[in-house]
C-alpha positions as CSV (number, residue, x, y, z in Angstrom):
1,V,-4.0,-11.0,12.4
2,T,-2.2,-14.1,11.5
3,A,-5.3,-16.3,10.9
4,N,-7.0,-13.6,8.8
5,V,-3.8,-13.3,6.6
6,K,-3.8,-17.1,6.0
7,T,-7.2,-16.8,4.3
8,I,-5.9,-14.5,1.5
9,K,-5.5,-16.7,-1.5
10,S,-2.7,-15.0,-3.0
11,I,-0.5,-15.7,0.0
12,P,0.9,-19.4,-0.2
13,L,0.9,-21.6,2.9
14,K,3.5,-23.7,1.1
15,L,6.4,-22.5,-1.0
16,F,7.9,-24.0,-4.2
17,G,11.3,-24.8,-5.2
18,N,14.6,-24.5,-3.4
19,Y,14.3,-21.8,-0.5
20,P,16.2,-21.1,2.5
21,T,15.2,-22.6,6.0
22,Y,14.4,-19.3,7.5
23,I,13.2,-16.1,5.4
24,E,11.3,-13.1,6.2
25,V,9.0,-11.5,3.6
26,R,7.3,-8.1,3.7
27,G,4.6,-6.6,1.5
28,E,1.4,-4.8,1.5
29,I,-2.3,-6.2,1.6
30,I,-4.5,-4.3,-0.9
31,L,-8.2,-4.3,-2.4
32,T,-8.4,-3.9,-6.1
33,H,-10.9,-1.5,-7.5
34,K,-13.1,-4.4,-8.7
35,Q,-13.1,-6.1,-5.4
36,F,-13.7,-2.9,-3.4
37,D,-16.7,-2.1,-5.8
38,Q,-18.1,-5.5,-5.2
39,L,-17.7,-5.3,-1.5
40,N,-19.5,-2.1,-1.2
41,K,-22.3,-3.3,-3.4
42,E,-22.7,-6.3,-1.0
43,R,-22.9,-4.1,1.9
44,E,-25.4,-1.6,0.3
45,E,-27.6,-4.6,-0.5
46,I,-27.7,-5.8,3.2
47,G,-28.3,-2.4,4.5
48,E,-24.8,-1.6,5.8
49,S,-22.8,1.5,4.9
50,P,-20.2,1.5,2.2
51,F,-16.4,1.8,2.8
52,A,-14.7,5.2,2.1
53,N,-11.8,3.8,0.2
54,P,-9.9,0.5,-0.3
55,R,-7.2,1.2,1.9
56,N,-9.6,1.7,5.0
57,A,-11.5,-1.4,3.8
58,A,-8.3,-3.7,3.7
59,S,-7.2,-2.3,7.1
60,G,-10.4,-2.8,8.8
61,S,-10.8,-6.5,7.3
62,L,-7.6,-7.5,8.8
63,K,-8.8,-6.7,12.2
64,L,-12.1,-8.5,12.1
65,L,-12.4,-11.5,14.7
66,D,-14.0,-13.9,12.2
67,S,-11.5,-15.2,9.7
68,S,-14.3,-16.8,7.6
69,E,-15.7,-13.1,7.0
70,V,-12.1,-12.1,6.0
71,S,-12.0,-14.7,3.7
72,K,-14.9,-13.5,1.7
73,R,-13.6,-9.8,1.0
74,G,-11.2,-10.6,-1.8
75,L,-8.0,-9.3,0.0
76,D,-4.9,-9.4,-2.3
77,C,-1.4,-9.2,-1.4
78,R,2.1,-8.0,-3.0
79,L,5.4,-8.8,-1.7
80,Y,8.1,-6.2,-2.0
81,S,11.0,-7.3,0.3
82,L,12.8,-10.4,1.2
83,L,15.3,-10.9,4.2
84,G,17.3,-13.9,5.4
85,D,20.7,-15.6,5.7
86,N,22.4,-17.2,2.9
87,L,20.1,-15.9,0.1
88,P,21.1,-17.1,-3.2
89,F,21.3,-13.8,-4.8
90,S,23.1,-10.5,-3.9
91,N,20.6,-7.7,-4.8
92,H,16.9,-6.6,-4.4
93,F,15.8,-7.1,-8.1
94,D,16.7,-10.6,-8.1
95,A,15.0,-11.1,-4.8
96,I,11.8,-10.0,-6.0
97,H,12.0,-12.4,-9.0
98,T,12.7,-15.1,-6.8
99,L,9.8,-14.4,-4.5
100,K,7.6,-15.1,-7.5
101,E,9.3,-18.5,-8.2
102,W,8.7,-19.3,-4.6
103,G,4.8,-18.8,-5.1
104,F,4.5,-15.2,-3.8
105,K,2.8,-12.3,-5.7
106,I,5.0,-9.5,-6.5
107,P,4.3,-5.9,-7.8
108,D,3.0,-5.6,-11.2
109,V,5.4,-2.9,-12.1
110,F,9.0,-2.5,-11.1
111,E,12.1,-1.6,-13.0
112,K,16.0,-1.4,-12.4
113,A,17.2,1.8,-13.1
114,A,20.8,2.5,-14.6
115,T,20.8,6.2,-14.1
116,I,18.9,9.0,-12.2
117,N,17.2,10.0,-15.5
118,D,15.7,6.6,-15.6
119,V,14.3,7.1,-12.1
120,F,12.7,10.4,-13.0
121,K,11.2,8.8,-16.4
122,F,9.6,6.0,-14.2
123,I,8.3,8.6,-11.8
124,D,7.0,10.9,-14.4
125,H,5.4,8.1,-16.2
126,W,3.6,6.7,-13.2
127,D,2.4,9.9,-12.1
128,S,-0.1,9.9,-14.7
129,A,-0.5,6.3,-15.5
130,R,-1.4,5.2,-12.0
131,E,-5.0,6.0,-12.9
132,K,-4.9,3.0,-15.3
133,L,-3.7,0.6,-12.3
134,Y,-6.5,-1.8,-10.9
135,F,-5.4,-0.7,-7.3
136,D,-4.6,2.8,-5.5
137,I,-1.0,4.2,-5.2
138,D,0.1,7.3,-3.8
139,G,3.7,7.1,-4.9
140,V,6.7,5.1,-5.8
141,V,9.7,3.5,-3.7
142,L,13.3,4.0,-4.8
143,K,15.8,1.5,-3.4
144,V,19.4,0.9,-3.8
145,N,19.9,-2.4,-5.6
146,A,22.9,-4.3,-4.2
147,F,22.7,-6.0,-0.7
148,A,26.2,-4.9,0.0
149,Q,25.6,-1.4,-0.6
150,Q,22.3,-1.5,1.4
151,L,24.3,-2.8,4.3
152,Q,27.1,-0.2,3.9
153,L,24.3,2.6,4.1
154,G,22.6,1.1,7.1
155,N,19.5,2.4,8.9
156,T,18.4,5.3,11.1
157,A,16.2,4.4,14.2
158,K,13.1,4.6,11.9
159,S,14.0,3.9,8.4
160,P,16.7,2.6,6.1
161,R,19.1,4.9,4.4
162,W,19.1,3.1,1.2
163,A,15.3,3.4,0.3
164,I,13.1,6.4,-0.1
165,S,9.4,6.8,-0.9
166,Y,8.5,9.4,-3.5
167,K,5.2,10.7,-3.2
168,F,2.9,12.1,-5.9
169,K,1.2,15.4,-5.5
170,A,-2.1,15.2,-3.5
171,K,-5.3,15.1,-5.6
172,R,-7.0,18.5,-5.3
173,V,-10.7,19.4,-5.9
174,L,-12.7,22.8,-5.8
175,T,-15.5,23.2,-3.3
176,Q,-17.5,25.9,-1.6
177,L,-16.7,27.4,1.9
178,L,-19.9,27.5,3.8
179,S,-18.8,29.0,7.0
180,V,-16.1,29.1,9.6
181,D,-16.2,27.8,13.2
182,Y,-13.7,29.0,15.8
183,Q,-12.8,26.3,18.2
184,V,-11.0,27.0,21.7
185,G,-8.6,24.3,22.7
186,R,-7.6,23.4,26.3
187,T,-4.6,25.7,26.4
188,G,-6.9,28.6,25.0
189,V,-5.5,28.5,21.4
190,V,-8.1,29.4,18.9
191,T,-8.3,27.0,15.8
192,P,-10.5,28.3,12.8
193,V,-12.3,25.3,11.1
194,A,-13.8,25.5,7.6
195,N,-17.1,24.0,7.1
196,L,-17.2,22.8,3.4
197,Q,-19.7,22.0,0.8
198,P,-19.1,18.1,1.2
199,V,-16.8,16.8,-1.7
200,K,-15.4,13.5,-2.6
201,L,-11.6,13.5,-2.5
202,A,-9.3,10.4,-2.7
203,G,-12.0,8.1,-1.8
204,T,-13.5,10.0,1.2
205,I,-16.1,12.6,1.8
206,V,-14.5,15.9,3.3
207,K,-16.8,18.3,4.9
208,R,-14.6,20.2,7.5
C-alpha cells in the first residue's frame, strides 16, 4: 500500500525542522464525513453502488491497484504515535506536538490528564460530543505519558500494558423481527438467524 499512502496529501514526503535520522510514526487513515458524502455522490452519478461507511471506504481505497484513483478519494491521516532512538523529548504528549512541527497531521482532540477524574470527564464529554466531529470515532485511547514508565510497564504478546482502548456503547436502533431461520452447521449445531426489517445502523444496513 506504500504507493497509495504516498498519494495522501496530509502525509508529508519531506519533513520540516530538526528530526532524528530514523523514526517510526503510526496513525490512522480516515475519510471525513464531507469527503465520504462527496465520494458516494460521484459513485452514484456513474452508476456504482455507494460505500456503506467511511471506514470500509478508506480501507478499500488503500487496496486499489491504481494509485491515481486513490489520490482522487480524498483520504486523510492522523498520526498518534512516534517511536525512535534519541528522541528529543521524554513523553508521549510532547512527541505528538513535535510530530505536528515536523509536518504531520495529529489528532484534533487530545489532552494530558492529571487525575483519573480528568480521564472520566474527557470520556463523558466525547461520548456525546463525538457526533459533532467531522469523522467517525468509536472510543478513546488512554496512554501512560512518560516513556520511562511505558518501558517499565512493557508489552504483552499482542498489546502494550501502558495503553488501553475505551469503547463507547454501541449504537442501537429498533426494528421489526420478520422471521427466524434455523441453520444447521457441519457439526450438527443449530443456529437461529433473525430476519429483520432492514435498518441502517452505524453506516451499514442490517438485515439478518
